[in-house]
All heavy atoms as a GROMACS GRO file, in nm:
protein
  448
    1MET      N    1 -13.536 -11.485 -16.851
    1MET     CA    2 -13.515 -11.584 -16.957
    1MET      C    3 -13.406 -11.683 -16.920
    1MET      O    4 -13.312 -11.634 -16.853
    1MET     CB    5 -13.496 -11.518 -17.094
    1MET     CG    6 -13.343 -11.508 -17.136
    1MET     SD    7 -13.333 -11.412 -17.293
    1MET     CE    8 -13.233 -11.284 -17.237
    2THR      N    9 -13.405 -11.798 -16.961
    2THR     CA   10 -13.307 -11.896 -16.947
    2THR      C   11 -13.237 -11.917 -17.079
    2THR      O   12 -13.297 -11.945 -17.170
    2THR     CB   13 -13.355 -12.018 -16.891
    2THR    OG1   14 -13.421 -12.006 -16.766
    2THR    CG2   15 -13.243 -12.121 -16.866
    3LEU      N   16 -13.097 -11.916 -17.064
    3LEU     CA   17 -13.014 -11.937 -17.191
    3LEU      C   18 -12.934 -12.064 -17.160
    3LEU      O   19 -12.884 -12.089 -17.050
    3LEU     CB   20 -12.916 -11.821 -17.212
    3LEU     CG   21 -12.979 -11.693 -17.240
    3LEU    CD1   22 -12.868 -11.576 -17.244
    3LEU    CD2   23 -13.052 -11.686 -17.359
    4GLN      N   24 -12.924 -12.143 -17.265
    4GLN     CA   25 -12.832 -12.263 -17.249
    4GLN      C   26 -12.727 -12.239 -17.354
    4GLN      O   27 -12.763 -12.234 -17.479
    4GLN     CB   28 -12.924 -12.388 -17.290
    4GLN     CG   29 -13.035 -12.424 -17.207
    4GLN     CD   30 -12.984 -12.490 -17.068
    4GLN    OE1   31 -12.878 -12.544 -17.061
    4GLN    NE2   32 -13.069 -12.467 -16.974
    5LEU      N   33 -12.608 -12.239 -17.316
    5LEU     CA   34 -12.493 -12.202 -17.407
    5LEU      C   35 -12.385 -12.311 -17.396
    5LEU      O   36 -12.356 -12.366 -17.287
    5LEU     CB   37 -12.437 -12.060 -17.361
    5LEU     CG   38 -12.534 -11.950 -17.362
    5LEU    CD1   39 -12.474 -11.826 -17.292
    5LEU    CD2   40 -12.582 -11.914 -17.506
    6THR      N   41 -12.316 -12.333 -17.504
    6THR     CA   42 -12.201 -12.419 -17.512
    6THR      C   43 -12.081 -12.339 -17.513
    6THR      O   44 -12.061 -12.258 -17.603
    6THR     CB   45 -12.223 -12.517 -17.635
    6THR    OG1   46 -12.330 -12.588 -17.627
    6THR    CG2   47 -12.092 -12.617 -17.634
    7VAL      N   48 -11.983 -12.371 -17.414
    7VAL     CA   49 -11.860 -12.299 -17.412
    7VAL      C   50 -11.753 -12.395 -17.408
    7VAL      O   51 -11.703 -12.455 -17.308
    7VAL     CB   52 -11.861 -12.217 -17.276
    7VAL    CG1   53 -11.735 -12.138 -17.262
    7VAL    CG2   54 -11.982 -12.128 -17.259
    8PRO      N   55 -11.689 -12.423 -17.524
    8PRO     CA   56 -11.597 -12.531 -17.541
    8PRO      C   57 -11.470 -12.508 -17.470
    8PRO      O   58 -11.392 -12.594 -17.438
    8PRO     CB   59 -11.560 -12.532 -17.694
    8PRO     CG   60 -11.651 -12.422 -17.768
    8PRO     CD   61 -11.733 -12.360 -17.654
    9ASN      N   62 -11.426 -12.380 -17.446
    9ASN     CA   63 -11.308 -12.349 -17.363
    9ASN      C   64 -11.316 -12.384 -17.218
    9ASN      O   65 -11.211 -12.368 -17.151
    9ASN     CB   66 -11.260 -12.203 -17.393
    9ASN     CG   67 -11.218 -12.186 -17.531
    9ASN    OD1   68 -11.201 -12.276 -17.616
    9ASN    ND2   69 -11.206 -12.053 -17.577
   10MET      N   70 -11.431 -12.398 -17.169
   10MET     CA   71 -11.450 -12.423 -17.026
   10MET      C   72 -11.392 -12.566 -16.992
   10MET      O   73 -11.441 -12.662 -17.032
   10MET     CB   74 -11.592 -12.414 -16.987
   10MET     CG   75 -11.626 -12.437 -16.831
   10MET     SD   76 -11.780 -12.405 -16.778
   10MET     CE   77 -11.888 -12.491 -16.898
   11ALA      N   78 -11.278 -12.570 -16.909
   11ALA     CA   79 -11.215 -12.702 -16.883
   11ALA      C   80 -11.218 -12.741 -16.733
   11ALA      O   81 -11.190 -12.861 -16.706
   11ALA     CB   82 -11.076 -12.692 -16.934
   12CYS      N   83 -11.236 -12.647 -16.645
   12CYS     CA   84 -11.223 -12.691 -16.497
   12CYS      C   85 -11.313 -12.598 -16.416
   12CYS      O   86 -11.382 -12.513 -16.464
   12CYS     CB   87 -11.082 -12.668 -16.462
   12CYS     SG   88 -11.024 -12.491 -16.468
   13SER      N   89 -11.319 -12.631 -16.290
   13SER     CA   90 -11.405 -12.547 -16.203
   13SER      C   91 -11.356 -12.404 -16.198
   13SER      O   92 -11.444 -12.311 -16.169
   13SER     CB   93 -11.412 -12.611 -16.059
   13SER     OG   94 -11.280 -12.620 -16.003
   14ALA      N   95 -11.237 -12.368 -16.203
   14ALA     CA   96 -11.189 -12.238 -16.210
   14ALA      C   97 -11.244 -12.163 -16.330
   14ALA      O   98 -11.281 -12.042 -16.316
   14ALA     CB   99 -11.030 -12.232 -16.212
   15CYS      N  100 -11.258 -12.232 -16.443
   15CYS     CA  101 -11.315 -12.168 -16.559
   15CYS      C  102 -11.468 -12.133 -16.528
   15CYS      O  103 -11.512 -12.030 -16.560
   15CYS     CB  104 -11.310 -12.259 -16.682
   15CYS     SG  105 -11.146 -12.298 -16.737
   16ALA      N  106 -11.535 -12.233 -16.461
   16ALA     CA  107 -11.673 -12.216 -16.432
   16ALA      C  108 -11.690 -12.092 -16.341
   16ALA      O  109 -11.790 -12.022 -16.352
   16ALA     CB  110 -11.726 -12.343 -16.369
   17SER      N  111 -11.600 -12.082 -16.245
   17SER     CA  112 -11.605 -11.965 -16.145
   17SER      C  113 -11.579 -11.834 -16.222
   17SER      O  114 -11.652 -11.744 -16.198
   17SER     CB  115 -11.495 -11.986 -16.048
   17SER     OG  116 -11.502 -11.875 -15.956
   18THR      N  117 -11.478 -11.836 -16.308
   18THR     CA  118 -11.468 -11.714 -16.397
   18THR      C  119 -11.585 -11.674 -16.478
   18THR      O  120 -11.625 -11.563 -16.485
   18THR     CB  121 -11.344 -11.734 -16.489
   18THR    OG1  122 -11.222 -11.756 -16.398
   18THR    CG2  123 -11.317 -11.608 -16.571
   19ILE      N  124 -11.650 -11.776 -16.529
   19ILE     CA  125 -11.758 -11.753 -16.623
   19ILE      C  126 -11.876 -11.696 -16.539
   19ILE      O  127 -11.960 -11.598 -16.576
   19ILE     CB  128 -11.803 -11.887 -16.688
   19ILE    CG1  129 -11.703 -11.915 -16.807
   19ILE    CG2  130 -11.940 -11.878 -16.733
   19ILE    CD1  131 -11.715 -12.045 -16.864
   20THR      N  132 -11.907 -11.756 -16.422
   20THR     CA  133 -11.998 -11.712 -16.327
   20THR      C  134 -11.985 -11.566 -16.286
   20THR      O  135 -12.077 -11.489 -16.294
   20THR     CB  136 -12.009 -11.798 -16.203
   20THR    OG1  137 -12.040 -11.933 -16.240
   20THR    CG2  138 -12.116 -11.742 -16.109
   21LYS      N  139 -11.862 -11.527 -16.261
   21LYS     CA  140 -11.830 -11.405 -16.210
   21LYS      C  141 -11.859 -11.294 -16.328
   21LYS      O  142 -11.904 -11.194 -16.311
   21LYS     CB  143 -11.691 -11.381 -16.164
   21LYS     CG  144 -11.668 -11.452 -16.024
   21LYS     CD  145 -11.520 -11.445 -15.985
   21LYS     CE  146 -11.504 -11.517 -15.853
   21LYS     NZ  147 -11.366 -11.517 -15.810
   22ALA      N  148 -11.817 -11.336 -16.452
   22ALA     CA  149 -11.823 -11.257 -16.571
   22ALA      C  150 -11.972 -11.230 -16.602
   22ALA      O  151 -12.014 -11.117 -16.633
   22ALA     CB  152 -11.767 -11.315 -16.693
   23LEU      N  153 -12.058 -11.333 -16.578
   23LEU     CA  154 -12.201 -11.313 -16.614
   23LEU      C  155 -12.276 -11.241 -16.509
   23LEU      O  156 -12.365 -11.160 -16.536
   23LEU     CB  157 -12.267 -11.459 -16.635
   23LEU     CG  158 -12.208 -11.530 -16.753
   23LEU    CD1  159 -12.277 -11.661 -16.766
   23LEU    CD2  160 -12.217 -11.448 -16.888
   24GLN      N  161 -12.231 -11.255 -16.378
   24GLN     CA  162 -12.296 -11.176 -16.278
   24GLN      C  163 -12.245 -11.036 -16.268
   24GLN      O  164 -12.311 -10.961 -16.205
   24GLN     CB  165 -12.260 -11.257 -16.139
   24GLN     CG  166 -12.351 -11.379 -16.141
   24GLN     CD  167 -12.330 -11.462 -16.004
   24GLN    OE1  168 -12.238 -11.445 -15.939
   24GLN    NE2  169 -12.430 -11.538 -15.969
   25ALA      N  170 -12.142 -10.997 -16.347
   25ALA     CA  171 -12.101 -10.864 -16.363
   25ALA      C  172 -12.198 -10.801 -16.454
   25ALA      O  173 -12.212 -10.679 -16.438
   25ALA     CB  174 -11.956 -10.856 -16.419
   26VAL      N  175 -12.259 -10.865 -16.551
   26VAL     CA  176 -12.363 -10.818 -16.640
   26VAL      C  177 -12.496 -10.808 -16.572
   26VAL      O  178 -12.565 -10.708 -16.585
   26VAL     CB  179 -12.377 -10.901 -16.764
   26VAL    CG1  180 -12.483 -10.858 -16.861
   26VAL    CG2  181 -12.240 -10.913 -16.838
   27ASP      N  182 -12.534 -10.916 -16.496
   27ASP     CA  183 -12.662 -10.918 -16.419
   27ASP      C  184 -12.631 -10.971 -16.290
   27ASP      O  185 -12.611 -11.094 -16.276
   27ASP     CB  186 -12.751 -11.002 -16.502
   27ASP     CG  187 -12.886 -11.017 -16.430
   27ASP    OD1  188 -12.906 -10.969 -16.322
   27ASP    OD2  189 -12.983 -11.086 -16.482
   28ALA      N  190 -12.627 -10.892 -16.187
   28ALA     CA  191 -12.591 -10.941 -16.052
   28ALA      C  192 -12.682 -11.031 -15.997
   28ALA      O  193 -12.653 -11.121 -15.905
   28ALA     CB  194 -12.586 -10.811 -15.960
   29ASN      N  195 -12.803 -11.039 -16.041
   29ASN     CA  196 -12.899 -11.133 -16.000
   29ASN      C  197 -12.913 -11.259 -16.086
   29ASN      O  198 -13.004 -11.347 -16.054
   29ASN     CB  199 -13.041 -11.066 -15.985
   29ASN     CG  200 -13.037 -10.953 -15.894
   29ASN    OD1  201 -12.978 -10.969 -15.774
   29ASN    ND2  202 -13.109 -10.845 -15.931
   30ALA      N  203 -12.832 -11.280 -16.184
   30ALA     CA  204 -12.822 -11.391 -16.271
   30ALA      C  205 -12.798 -11.524 -16.188
   30ALA      O  206 -12.712 -11.524 -16.096
   30ALA     CB  207 -12.727 -11.370 -16.380
   31SER      N  208 -12.869 -11.624 -16.229
   31SER     CA  209 -12.837 -11.758 -16.174
   31SER      C  210 -12.759 -11.836 -16.280
   31SER      O  211 -12.807 -11.861 -16.394
   31SER     CB  212 -12.967 -11.830 -16.140
   31SER     OG  213 -12.952 -11.965 -16.110
   32VAL      N  214 -12.635 -11.874 -16.241
   32VAL     CA  215 -12.548 -11.938 -16.338
   32VAL      C  216 -12.507 -12.073 -16.304
   32VAL      O  217 -12.481 -12.091 -16.181
   32VAL     CB  218 -12.422 -11.848 -16.358
   32VAL    CG1  219 -12.320 -11.907 -16.458
   32VAL    CG2  220 -12.454 -11.709 -16.396
   33GLN      N  221 -12.524 -12.168 -16.387
   33GLN     CA  222 -12.474 -12.307 -16.365
   33GLN      C  223 -12.381 -12.333 -16.484
   33GLN      O  224 -12.429 -12.353 -16.600
   33GLN     CB  225 -12.599 -12.398 -16.363
   33GLN     CG  226 -12.691 -12.377 -16.244
   33GLN     CD  227 -12.804 -12.475 -16.237
   33GLN    OE1  228 -12.835 -12.543 -16.333
   33GLN    NE2  229 -12.855 -12.490 -16.114
   34ALA      N  230 -12.256 -12.358 -16.442
   34ALA     CA  231 -12.150 -12.386 -16.557
   34ALA      C  232 -12.099 -12.532 -16.515
   34ALA      O  233 -12.042 -12.554 -16.402
   34ALA     CB  234 -12.043 -12.282 -16.547
   35ASP      N  235 -12.107 -12.614 -16.620
   35ASP     CA  236 -12.058 -12.752 -16.600
   35ASP      C  237 -11.936 -12.775 -16.695
   35ASP      O  238 -11.953 -12.795 -16.817
   35ASP     CB  239 -12.176 -12.846 -16.632
   35ASP     CG  240 -12.132 -12.992 -16.596
   35ASP    OD1  241 -12.010 -13.026 -16.588
   35ASP    OD2  242 -12.227 -13.079 -16.595
   36PRO      N  243 -11.818 -12.788 -16.644
   36PRO     CA  244 -11.700 -12.806 -16.722
   36PRO      C  245 -11.699 -12.939 -16.800
   36PRO      O  246 -11.644 -12.957 -16.904
   36PRO     CB  247 -11.587 -12.797 -16.624
   36PRO     CG  248 -11.630 -12.730 -16.505
   36PRO     CD  249 -11.781 -12.766 -16.499
   37THR      N  250 -11.768 -13.034 -16.742
   37THR     CA  251 -11.772 -13.168 -16.803
   37THR      C  252 -11.856 -13.174 -16.939
   37THR      O  253 -11.816 -13.229 -17.036
   37THR     CB  254 -11.841 -13.276 -16.710
   37THR    OG1  255 -11.762 -13.280 -16.579
   37THR    CG2  256 -11.844 -13.420 -16.768
   38THR      N  257 -11.971 -13.098 -16.936
   38THR     CA  258 -12.056 -13.100 -17.052
   38THR      C  259 -12.029 -12.979 -17.135
   38THR      O  260 -12.076 -12.967 -17.252
   38THR     CB  261 -12.196 -13.095 -17.007
   38THR    OG1  262 -12.244 -12.994 -16.934
   38THR    CG2  263 -12.232 -13.233 -16.938
   39LYS      N  264 -11.958 -12.880 -17.081
   39LYS     CA  265 -11.925 -12.759 -17.150
   39LYS      C  266 -12.053 -12.671 -17.159
   39LYS      O  267 -12.057 -12.574 -17.245
   39LYS     CB  268 -11.859 -12.775 -17.284
   39LYS     CG  269 -11.757 -12.880 -17.291
   39LYS     CD  270 -11.625 -12.818 -17.236
   39LYS     CE  271 -11.510 -12.914 -17.250
   39LYS     NZ  272 -11.384 -12.891 -17.172
   40LEU      N  273 -12.143 -12.694 -17.084
   40LEU     CA  274 -12.275 -12.618 -17.087
   40LEU      C  275 -12.296 -12.510 -16.977
   40LEU      O  276 -12.241 -12.538 -16.862
   40LEU     CB  277 -12.394 -12.715 -17.079
   40LEU     CG  278 -12.407 -12.801 -17.204
   40LEU    CD1  279 -12.531 -12.907 -17.179
   40LEU    CD2  280 -12.434 -12.731 -17.331
   41VAL      N  281 -12.338 -12.398 -17.012
   41VAL     CA  282 -12.363 -12.299 -16.920
   41VAL      C  283 -12.518 -12.263 -16.929
   41VAL      O  284 -12.570 -12.233 -17.032
   41VAL     CB  285 -12.284 -12.172 -16.943
   41VAL    CG1  286 -12.337 -12.050 -16.857
   41VAL    CG2  287 -12.142 -12.197 -16.936
   42SER      N  288 -12.583 -12.269 -16.821
   42SER     CA  289 -12.720 -12.238 -16.807
   42SER      C  290 -12.738 -12.112 -16.732
   42SER      O  291 -12.680 -12.097 -16.620
   42SER     CB  292 -12.803 -12.335 -16.740
   42SER     OG  293 -12.936 -12.304 -16.727
   43VAL      N  294 -12.793 -12.008 -16.788
   43VAL     CA  295 -12.805 -11.870 -16.722
   43VAL      C  296 -12.954 -11.828 -16.718
   43VAL      O  297 -13.018 -11.820 -16.823
   43VAL     CB  298 -12.730 -11.771 -16.817
   43VAL    CG1  299 -12.712 -11.636 -16.734
   43VAL    CG2  300 -12.592 -11.812 -16.838
   44GLU      N  301 -13.003 -11.808 -16.602
   44GLU     CA  302 -13.129 -11.743 -16.580
   44GLU      C  303 -13.100 -11.592 -16.556
   44GLU      O  304 -13.038 -11.566 -16.448
   44GLU     CB  305 -13.200 -11.805 -16.459
   44GLU     CG  306 -13.326 -11.742 -16.418
   44GLU     CD  307 -13.452 -11.769 -16.521
   44GLU    OE1  308 -13.442 -11.879 -16.568
   44GLU    OE2  309 -13.522 -11.680 -16.543
   45THR      N  310 -13.146 -11.514 -16.643
   45THR     CA  311 -13.097 -11.373 -16.641
   45THR      C  312 -13.205 -11.272 -16.701
   45THR      O  313 -13.284 -11.322 -16.774
   45THR     CB  314 -12.966 -11.349 -16.711
   45THR    OG1  315 -12.927 -11.213 -16.705
   45THR    CG2  316 -12.973 -11.394 -16.857
   46GLN      N  317 -13.198 -11.150 -16.668
   46GLN     CA  318 -13.276 -11.046 -16.729
   46GLN      C  319 -13.202 -10.971 -16.843
   46GLN      O  320 -13.251 -10.888 -16.913
   46GLN     CB  321 -13.325 -10.946 -16.625
   46GLN     CG  322 -13.412 -11.002 -16.521
   46GLN     CD  323 -13.546 -11.064 -16.570
   46GLN    OE1  324 -13.605 -11.007 -16.660
   46GLN    NE2  325 -13.561 -11.183 -16.526
   47ALA      N  326 -13.071 -11.006 -16.847
   47ALA     CA  327 -12.982 -10.936 -16.948
   47ALA      C  328 -13.010 -11.007 -17.087
   47ALA      O  329 -13.066 -11.113 -17.092
   47ALA     CB  330 -12.836 -10.949 -16.922
   48SER      N  331 -12.972 -10.934 -17.189
   48SER     CA  332 -13.000 -10.986 -17.325
   48SER      C  333 -12.904 -11.094 -17.356
   48SER      O  334 -12.797 -11.098 -17.306
   48SER     CB  335 -12.987 -10.881 -17.426
   48SER     OG  336 -12.851 -10.832 -17.440
   49GLU      N  337 -12.939 -11.179 -17.449
   49GLU     CA  338 -12.855 -11.286 -17.489
   49GLU      C  339 -12.721 -11.232 -17.552
   49GLU      O  340 -12.611 -11.284 -17.525
   49GLU     CB  341 -12.928 -11.381 -17.596
   49GLU     CG  342 -12.843 -11.493 -17.645
   49GLU     CD  343 -12.921 -11.592 -17.737
   49GLU    OE1  344 -13.044 -11.574 -17.752
   49GLU    OE2  345 -12.859 -11.680 -17.789
   50THR      N  346 -12.730 -11.117 -17.630
   50THR     CA  347 -12.615 -11.062 -17.677
   50THR      C  348 -12.530 -11.017 -17.568
   50THR      O  349 -12.401 -11.044 -17.583
   50THR     CB  350 -12.664 -10.938 -17.765
   50THR    OG1  351 -12.740 -10.992 -17.864
   50THR    CG2  352 -12.535 -10.869 -17.826
   51ALA      N  353 -12.573 -10.951 -17.471
   51ALA     CA  354 -12.482 -10.906 -17.353
   51ALA      C  355 -12.417 -11.029 -17.283
   51ALA      O  356 -12.306 -11.020 -17.250
   51ALA     CB  357 -12.567 -10.820 -17.256
   52ILE      N  358 -12.496 -11.138 -17.276
   52ILE     CA  359 -12.430 -11.253 -17.208
   52ILE      C  360 -12.316 -11.311 -17.296
   52ILE      O  361 -12.221 -11.341 -17.240
   52ILE     CB  362 -12.544 -11.360 -17.186
   52ILE    CG1  363 -12.639 -11.305 -17.074
   52ILE    CG2  364 -12.483 -11.487 -17.138
   52ILE    CD1  365 -12.588 -11.284 -16.934
   53LYS      N  366 -12.342 -11.322 -17.427
   53LYS     CA  367 -12.248 -11.374 -17.514
   53LYS      C  368 -12.117 -11.291 -17.520
   53LYS      O  369 -12.007 -11.334 -17.531
   53LYS     CB  370 -12.306 -11.404 -17.647
   53LYS     CG  371 -12.401 -11.516 -17.651
   53LYS     CD  372 -12.452 -11.539 -17.797
   53LYS     CE  373 -12.542 -11.665 -17.803
   53LYS     NZ  374 -12.599 -11.678 -17.936
   54GLU      N  375 -12.139 -11.151 -17.524
   54GLU     CA  376 -12.031 -11.057 -17.520
   54GLU      C  377 -11.948 -11.081 -17.396
   54GLU      O  378 -11.824 -11.066 -17.393
   54GLU     CB  379 -12.080 -10.918 -17.546
   54GLU     CG  380 -12.132 -10.894 -17.681
   54GLU     CD  381 -12.197 -10.751 -17.708
   54GLU    OE1  382 -12.206 -10.682 -17.596
   54GLU    OE2  383 -12.219 -10.718 -17.815
   55ALA      N  384 -12.019 -11.083 -17.272
   55ALA     CA  385 -11.945 -11.105 -17.145
   55ALA      C  386 -11.860 -11.229 -17.155
   55ALA      O  387 -11.749 -11.235 -17.107
   55ALA     CB  388 -12.042 -11.097 -17.038
   56LEU      N  389 -11.911 -11.345 -17.214
   56LEU     CA  390 -11.836 -11.464 -17.212
   56LEU      C  391 -11.709 -11.449 -17.302
   56LEU      O  392 -11.608 -11.492 -17.271
   56LEU     CB  393 -11.930 -11.575 -17.264
   56LEU     CG  394 -12.032 -11.630 -17.167
   56LEU    CD1  395 -12.120 -11.730 -17.228
   56LEU    CD2  396 -11.960 -11.700 -17.043
   57ALA      N  397 -11.736 -11.390 -17.417
   57ALA     CA  398 -11.631 -11.365 -17.509
   57ALA      C  399 -11.509 -11.275 -17.443
   57ALA      O  400 -11.390 -11.308 -17.463
   57ALA     CB  401 -11.676 -11.296 -17.637
   58ALA      N  402 -11.553 -11.167 -17.376
   58ALA     CA  403 -11.465 -11.086 -17.313
   58ALA      C  404 -11.384 -11.152 -17.202
   58ALA      O  405 -11.269 -11.117 -17.173
   58ALA     CB  406 -11.528 -10.961 -17.256
   59ALA      N  407 -11.452 -11.246 -17.142
   59ALA     CA  408 -11.377 -11.324 -17.040
   59ALA      C  409 -11.284 -11.434 -17.091
   59ALA      O  410 -11.214 -11.509 -17.019
   59ALA     CB  411 -11.477 -11.381 -16.940
   60GLY      N  412 -11.295 -11.454 -17.223
   60GLY     CA  413 -11.208 -11.559 -17.284
   60GLY      C  414 -11.272 -11.685 -17.314
   60GLY      O  415 -11.216 -11.786 -17.340
   61TYR      N  416 -11.412 -11.687 -17.309
   61TYR     CA  417 -11.490 -11.806 -17.315
   61TYR      C  418 -11.601 -11.785 -17.421
   61TYR      O  419 -11.720 -11.780 -17.394
   61TYR     CB  420 -11.551 -11.843 -17.190
   61TYR     CG  421 -11.449 -11.880 -17.086
   61TYR    CD1  422 -11.408 -11.790 -16.993
   61TYR    CD2  423 -11.383 -12.005 -17.087
   61TYR    CE1  424 -11.304 -11.818 -16.895
   61TYR    CE2  425 -11.286 -12.042 -16.990
   61TYR     CZ  426 -11.247 -11.945 -16.900
   61TYR     OH  427 -11.146 -11.963 -16.806
   62PRO      N  428 -11.558 -11.773 -17.555
   62PRO     CA  429 -11.666 -11.750 -17.654
   62PRO      C  430 -11.760 -11.865 -17.663
   62PRO      O  431 -11.721 -11.983 -17.636
   62PRO     CB  432 -11.585 -11.737 -17.790
   62PRO     CG  433 -11.462 -11.801 -17.758
   62PRO     CD  434 -11.428 -11.789 -17.607
   63VAL      N  435 -11.881 -11.828 -17.712
   63VAL     CA  436 -12.000 -11.935 -17.722
   63VAL      C  437 -11.985 -11.989 -17.860
   63VAL      O  438 -11.964 -11.915 -17.958
   63VAL     CB  439 -12.124 -11.862 -17.690
   63VAL    CG1  440 -12.230 -11.963 -17.720
   63VAL    CG2  441 -12.129 -11.821 -17.545
   64VAL      N  442 -12.020 -12.116 -17.880
   64VAL     CA  443 -12.015 -12.175 -18.013
   64VAL      C  444 -12.159 -12.140 -18.069
   64VAL      O  445 -12.256 -12.159 -18.013
   64VAL     CB  446 -12.001 -12.328 -18.003
   64VAL    CG1  447 -12.021 -12.390 -18.141
   64VAL    CG2  448 -11.859 -12.360 -17.948
   0.00000   0.00000   0.00000
Protein backbone atom coordinates (compact mmCIF):
# COMPACT_ATOMS: atom_id res chain seq x y z
CA MET A 1 0.00 0.00 0.00
CA THR A 2 1.10 3.56 -0.59
CA LEU A 3 0.63 6.20 2.09
CA GLN A 4 0.79 9.95 1.54
CA LEU A 5 1.51 11.73 4.82
CA THR A 6 2.08 15.35 5.78
CA VAL A 7 4.94 15.85 8.25
CA PRO A 8 5.11 19.56 9.20
CA ASN A 9 8.28 19.18 11.31
CA MET A 10 10.34 18.00 8.34
CA ALA A 11 12.58 20.95 7.48
CA CYS A 12 15.68 19.68 5.70
CA SER A 13 17.34 16.76 3.97
CA ALA A 14 18.67 15.49 7.32
CA CYS A 15 15.07 15.28 8.55
CA ALA A 16 14.13 13.37 5.40
CA SER A 17 17.01 10.96 6.02
CA THR A 18 15.92 10.41 9.63
CA ILE A 19 12.34 9.79 8.51
CA THR A 20 13.47 7.32 5.86
CA LYS A 21 15.57 5.39 8.38
CA ALA A 22 12.73 5.34 10.94
CA LEU A 23 10.27 3.97 8.40
CA GLN A 24 12.69 1.40 7.03
CA ALA A 25 13.21 0.19 10.61
CA VAL A 26 9.51 -0.75 10.56
CA ASP A 27 9.58 -2.21 7.03
CA ALA A 28 13.06 -2.82 5.62
CA ASN A 29 11.61 -3.08 2.11
CA ALA A 30 9.64 0.18 2.30
CA SER A 31 10.12 2.70 -0.47
CA VAL A 32 10.21 6.16 1.11
CA GLN A 33 10.17 9.53 -0.60
CA ALA A 34 10.38 12.47 1.81
CA ASP A 35 10.26 16.02 0.45
CA PRO A 36 11.18 18.75 2.98
CA THR A 37 9.86 21.46 0.63
CA THR A 38 6.31 20.14 0.47
CA LYS A 39 6.45 18.37 3.88
CA LEU A 40 5.07 15.26 2.18
CA VAL A 41 6.20 11.71 2.79
CA SER A 42 5.20 8.98 0.36
CA VAL A 43 5.66 5.45 1.65
CA GLU A 44 5.18 2.21 -0.29
CA THR A 45 5.06 -0.40 2.46
CA GLN A 46 3.54 -3.62 3.72
CA ALA A 47 3.41 -2.22 7.28
CA SER A 48 0.16 -0.83 8.68
CA GLU A 49 -0.63 2.87 8.52
CA THR A 50 -0.72 2.89 12.33
CA ALA A 51 2.79 1.41 12.56
CA ILE A 52 4.11 3.98 10.09
CA LYS A 53 2.53 6.89 11.96
CA GLU A 54 3.84 5.57 15.28
CA ALA A 55 7.37 5.27 13.86
CA LEU A 56 7.21 8.86 12.61
CA ALA A 57 5.97 10.12 15.97
CA ALA A 58 8.69 8.17 17.81
CA ALA A 59 11.32 9.76 15.54
CA GLY A 60 9.99 13.22 16.42
CA TYR A 61 8.01 13.77 13.22
CA PRO A 62 4.32 13.39 14.03
CA VAL A 63 1.86 13.25 11.15
CA VAL A 64 -0.89 15.85 10.84
